[in-house]
C-alpha positions in Angstrom: -0.1 0.0 -0.1 2.7 2.4 0.9 4.0 2.1 -2.5 1.1 2.9 -4.3 0.9 5.8 -2.7 4.8 7.0 -3.0 5.4 5.3 -6.8 0.8 6.5 -7.9 -0.6 8.6 -5.8 1.8 11.9 -4.6 3.7 12.0 -8.3 -0.3 12.9 -9.5 -0.2 14.8 -6.2 3.4 17.0 -7.1 2.3 17.5 -10.9 -0.4 18.8 -10.2 0.4 21.1 -8.4 3.5 21.5 -9.9 0.4 22.9 -12.8 -1.2 25.2 -10.5 2.2 26.8 -9.3 2.4 27.2 -12.7 -0.5 28.9 -13.5 -0.6 31.1 -10.9 2.6 32.4 -11.5 1.4 32.5 -15.3 4.4 30.5 -16.6 1.5 29.4 -19.3 -0.7 32.4 -21.0 -4.8 30.8 -21.7 -3.6 30.2 -25.7 -0.5 28.0 -24.1 -2.9 26.0 -22.2 -5.4 25.6 -25.0 -2.7 24.5 -26.8 -2.1 21.4 -24.0 -5.5 20.4 -23.2 -5.1 20.5 -27.4 -2.6 18.1 -27.2 -3.4 15.4 -24.9 -6.9 15.7 -26.2 -6.8 15.3 -30.2 -3.2 13.2 -30.2 -2.3 11.7 -27.0 -5.1 10.4 -25.4 -6.7 9.0 -28.4 -3.5 7.3 -28.3 -2.5 6.2 -25.3 -7.0 5.0 -25.4 -6.7 3.2 -28.9 -3.5 1.2 -27.9 -4.8 0.4 -24.2 -7.9 -1.3 -25.9 -6.7 -2.6 -29.2 -4.2 -5.2 -27.4 -7.3 -6.9 -26.0 -9.2 -10.0 -27.9 -12.1 -11.4 -27.9 -11.4 -14.5 -26.3 -11.0 -12.4 -23.2 -14.3 -10.2 -23.3 -15.6 -13.6 -23.4 -13.1 -15.7 -21.1 -15.8 -13.8 -18.0 -19.5 -13.2 -19.3 -20.4 -12.4 -16.1 -17.5 -9.8 -15.5 -18.3 -8.3 -19.6 -21.8 -7.6 -18.5 -21.1 -6.0 -14.8 -18.2 -4.3 -16.1 -20.4 -3.1 -19.6 -23.6 -2.6 -16.8 -22.7 -1.1 -13.7 -20.3 1.5 -15.8 -22.5 2.6 -17.9 -25.5 2.9 -15.5 -23.4 4.4 -13.3 -22.4 7.3 -16.0 -25.8 8.3 -17.1 -27.1 8.0 -13.3 -24.4 10.4 -12.2 -25.5 12.9 -15.7 -29.3 12.4 -14.1 -28.6 13.6 -10.5 -26.2 15.9 -11.4 -29.4 18.1 -13.3 -31.8 16.8 -11.1 -29.3 17.8 -7.9 -27.8 20.5 -8.9 -29.7 22.1 -11.9 -26.7 22.6 -14.6 -27.6 22.0 -17.9 -26.7 19.4 -20.6 -22.7 19.8 -21.1 -22.4 20.5 -17.3 -23.6 17.3 -16.5 -22.1 15.2 -19.5 -18.8 16.5 -17.8 -20.1 16.5 -14.3 -20.3 11.7 -15.2 -17.1 12.0 -17.2 -15.6 13.1 -14.0 -17.8 11.6 -11.0 -19.1 8.1 -13.6 -15.8 7.4 -14.8 -12.6 5.8 -12.9 -9.1 6.8 -14.1 -7.9 3.6 -15.5 -5.9 3.7 -18.3 -3.4 5.8 -16.1 -4.0 4.4 -12.6 -5.9 0.5 -13.1 -1.9 -1.2 -13.5 -0.6 1.1 -11.0 -3.0 0.1 -7.9 -4.0 -3.1 -9.1 -0.7 -5.0 -9.8 1.1 -4.3 -6.4 -1.8 -5.7 -4.5 -3.5 -8.4 -6.9 -0.8 -9.3 -8.1 0.6 -9.0 -12.2 -2.2 -11.9 -13.4 -4.4 -12.8 -16.0 -6.9 -12.0 -14.0 -5.6 -8.7 -13.1 -5.4 -7.7 -16.8 -8.9 -9.7 -17.7 -10.4 -7.2 -15.1 -8.2 -4.0 -16.0 -8.5 -4.8 -20.1 -12.6 -4.6 -19.6 -13.0 -1.7 -17.6 -10.9 0.4 -19.9 -12.9 -0.9 -23.1 -16.1 0.5 -21.3 -14.4 3.9 -20.3 -13.1 4.6 -23.0 -15.1 3.6 -25.8 -17.8 3.4 -24.7 -18.8 6.5 -22.1 -16.2 8.9 -23.5 -18.4 8.8 -26.4 -21.6 9.3 -24.5 -20.2 12.0 -23.4 -19.1 13.7 -26.1 -22.3 13.1 -27.7 -23.9 15.2 -24.8 -21.8 17.8 -25.1 -22.7 18.6 -28.7 -26.4 18.2 -27.6 -25.9 20.3 -25.0 -24.9 22.9 -27.2 -26.5 22.5 -30.1 -30.2 22.6 -28.2 -28.0 25.6 -26.7 -27.5 27.2 -30.3 -31.1 26.5 -31.8 -32.2 28.6 -28.1 -30.2 31.3 -29.4 -31.3 31.5 -32.8 -34.8 30.7 -32.5 -34.7 34.2 -29.4 -32.7 36.1 -32.2 -35.3 35.4 -34.9 -38.0 36.2 -32.6 -35.8 39.2 -31.6 -36.8 38.0 -27.5 -33.2 37.5 -26.1 -29.1 37.6 -27.5 -28.2 35.9 -30.5 -25.5 34.5 -28.2 -25.7 31.0 -27.0 -24.9 29.4 -23.9 -21.5 28.4 -22.8 -20.2 31.2 -25.2 -19.2 34.1 -23.4 -16.8 33.9 -20.9 -16.1 37.4 -19.0 -19.5 38.8 -19.3 -23.3 36.7 -17.3 -25.7 35.0 -18.1 -28.0 38.1 -16.0 -28.2 36.4 -13.6 -24.3 36.8 -12.4 -23.2 34.1 -13.7 -20.1 33.3 -15.5 -19.9 32.5 -18.6 -17.4 29.8 -20.6 -16.0 31.7 -24.1 -15.2 34.9 -25.4 -15.8 35.4 -28.9 -12.0 36.8 -28.7 -11.1 33.2 -27.1 -12.9 32.4 -30.3 -10.7 34.2 -33.0 -8.1 33.2 -31.3 -8.8 29.5 -31.4 -12.0 28.3 -33.6 -12.3 25.3 -32.1 -11.9 25.7 -28.5 -15.6 24.8 -28.6 -17.1 21.8 -28.7 -17.9 21.1 -32.7 -21.4 21.6 -31.5 -24.1 21.8 -34.6 -25.1 25.4 -35.2 -28.7 25.9 -35.9 -30.8 27.9 -38.1 -32.9 30.4 -37.9 -36.3 27.9 -36.5 -33.7 26.9 -34.0 -33.7 23.7 -35.6 -29.8 21.9 -35.5 -28.2 22.0 -39.1 -24.8 21.5 -40.3 -23.6 19.5 -42.9 -27.8 19.2 -43.9 -28.3 17.3 -40.6 -31.4 18.9 -39.1 -32.1 16.8 -35.7 -30.4 17.8 -33.3 -29.7 14.5 -31.9 -28.2 13.0 -35.5 -26.2 15.7 -35.7 -25.1 16.1 -31.8 -24.1 12.2 -32.5 -22.1 12.7 -36.1 -20.4 15.8 -34.0 -18.8 13.9 -31.3 -17.4 11.4 -33.4 -15.5 13.5 -35.5 -13.5 14.2 -31.8 -9.9 11.3 -32.1 -11.0 11.0 -28.6 -14.1 9.0 -29.5 -13.2 7.7 -33.1 -10.3 5.8 -31.7 -11.3 4.1 -29.2 -14.4 2.7 -31.1 -12.1 1.9 -33.6 -10.5 0.1 -31.4 -13.0 -2.1 -30.2 -14.3 -2.8 -33.6 -10.6 -4.3 -34.5 -10.7 -6.2 -31.2 -14.1 -7.6 -32.0 -14.1 -8.5 -35.7 -10.8 -10.7 -34.5 -7.9 -8.1 -36.2 -4.7 -8.0 -34.3 -2.3 -5.0 -34.8 1.2 -6.0 -35.2 3.9 -5.4 -32.1 5.7 -3.8 -34.0 3.6 -0.5 -34.6 3.3 -0.8 -30.8 5.8 1.7 -29.9 5.0 4.4 -32.3 1.9 4.2 -30.0 2.7 4.1 -27.0 5.7 7.3 -27.3 2.9 9.6 -27.7 0.6 8.1 -25.9 3.7 8.4 -22.7 2.4 11.7 -22.6 -0.8 11.3 -22.1 -0.7 11.0 -18.2 1.8 13.7 -17.1 0.7 16.2 -19.4 -3.4 15.9 -19.0 -2.1 15.8 -14.8 0.0 19.2 -15.6 -2.9 20.8 -17.7 -5.4 19.6 -14.8 -3.0 21.9 -12.2 -3.6 24.7 -14.6 -7.0 24.7 -15.4 -7.4 24.5 -11.5 -5.5 27.6 -11.3 -7.5 29.2 -13.2 -11.3 29.2 -10.5 -11.2 29.0 -7.1 -11.1 26.0 -5.6 -14.4 24.7 -4.1 -15.1 22.5 -1.2 -18.4 22.7 -1.3 -21.8 20.6 -1.6 -21.1 19.6 -5.3 -17.9 18.5 -5.0 -18.0 16.1 -1.8 -21.3 14.9 -3.3 -19.3 13.6 -6.2 -15.8 12.5 -4.9 -18.2 10.3 -2.4 -19.9 9.1 -6.0 -16.3 8.5 -7.0 -14.8 6.7 -4.6 -17.6 5.0 -1.8 -21.2 4.6 -4.0 -19.9 3.6 -7.1 -17.4 0.5 -6.0 -20.0 0.2 -3.0 -22.8 -0.9 -6.2 -20.5 -3.4 -8.0 -20.0 -4.7 -4.5 -22.9 -5.6 -3.4 -24.0 -6.3 -7.6 -20.9 -8.6 -7.7 -22.0 -10.7 -4.8 -25.2 -10.7 -6.4 -24.2 -11.9 -9.1 -22.1 -14.9 -7.4 -18.6 -13.2 -7.8 -18.2 -13.6 -3.8 -16.9 -17.3 -4.8 -13.5 -15.5 -6.6 -12.1 -12.8 -4.0 -9.5 -11.9 -5.5 -11.6 -10.7 -8.5 -14.5 -9.3 -7.0 -11.7 -7.3 -5.3 -10.4 -5.9 -8.3 -13.4 -5.7 -10.0 -14.8 -2.7 -6.8 -10.7 -1.2 -6.8 -10.6 -0.5 -10.8 -14.5 1.3 -10.6 -13.0 2.9 -7.2 -10.4 4.9 -9.0 -9.6 8.8 -8.8 -12.1 10.2 -12.1 -10.5 9.4 -15.2 -8.5 12.8 -16.5 -10.3 12.6 -20.3 -13.1 14.1 -18.3 -10.9 16.4 -16.5 -9.3 17.9 -19.6 -12.4 18.2 -21.8 -13.5 20.6 -18.8 -10.1 22.3 -19.2 -10.5 22.3 -22.8 -14.1 23.6 -23.5 -14.7 25.7 -20.4 -17.0 23.4 -19.2 -18.0 22.9 -15.7 -14.4 23.8 -14.4 -14.9 24.6 -10.6 -16.9 21.6 -10.0 -14.7 19.5 -12.3 -11.1 20.1 -11.2 -12.3 20.8 -7.5 -13.7 17.0 -7.8 -10.6 15.9 -9.0 -7.8 17.2 -6.8 -10.3 16.3 -3.7 -11.0 11.9 -4.8 -6.9 12.0 -6.0 -5.9 13.2 -2.0 -9.4 10.7 -0.6 -8.6 8.0 -2.6 -5.2 6.9 -0.3 -8.0 6.6 2.4 -10.8 4.9 0.6 -7.9 2.7 -1.2 -7.6 1.4 1.7 -11.2 0.9 2.7 -12.2 -0.8 -0.5 -8.7 -3.2 0.4 -9.9 -4.6 3.4 -13.9 -3.9 3.2 -14.4 -6.8 0.0 -12.9 -9.9 1.9 -15.1 -9.0 4.9 -18.0 -8.7 2.8 -17.3 -11.7 0.6 -16.6 -14.0 3.6 -19.9 -12.7 5.7 -22.0 -14.3 2.8 
């Protein structure tokens, strides 16, 4: 356990703190910060997701159907529950709730999976199986869903703004676009027109709207379809989906090309954590109800649900595999959500605060689940 804290958790905290200090000292301006986010989101993260998924196989997915189904239904279910609760409990819009779900509802399995599970349970076939399956679900399913919801939310905002402008009843500016102004209720919005001129992709590639407020991009009028198409254009979406398709049809990528992908993929984790610290330096840290709830949801509620479902599905007979599954979903928030939050300037304060608090708190909750899973399994 000490090795996990020293070699895995402490480096995250230190690099995030370094990014925070660099941000406060203005070592990076806004353009440079967005550039780092863009490198991670459009290049390093897609490469990391692709190379981690494509190493799996159809046989691996079929080796334990119960584990695969629990992972698929459980992770997607907890992701969507986080999204719904964020909208209902904290009254956030669609894109903010989507980022919340990517953070509070998704574990950082690609970054900490092997680093945490191997020292505890050993580098075994079962460990690799659990990490591979959870990684595939998180990276190939929840990330595209999150991007779809972000695009859908912004398409609806653009539609409402366009309709209001056409009717002469409101501003033509979409919600979540101007950053240094407010929405009339004192709420800060996202991106200034000046920022848009500097980086035309600073906003998610949401569908625009026609004069009647209908989503319209490349002839697509249906908001849902337009949001899906625009989401799938992002490398962070199509790269893991392509990888899972290759796995399902049995195409194996030659091992000789691994170094090419892994070289850029290695940049993902360190730059992502540094960028998270930079983003945290731009907002006021919050330890409010929402941050506490998101941390509880990520580190306590989600693994508790998986423990209960695993027991009900008969996994109690293999305590180690059940413990691996619980630990895999008990990891801190996925850094993909953090990068999307910073890149698109959505849910930044709450997202960064949740990531920072959850990463520190994981040092305690990790010990909790290592102790609790065998105890519960032997009780029933």
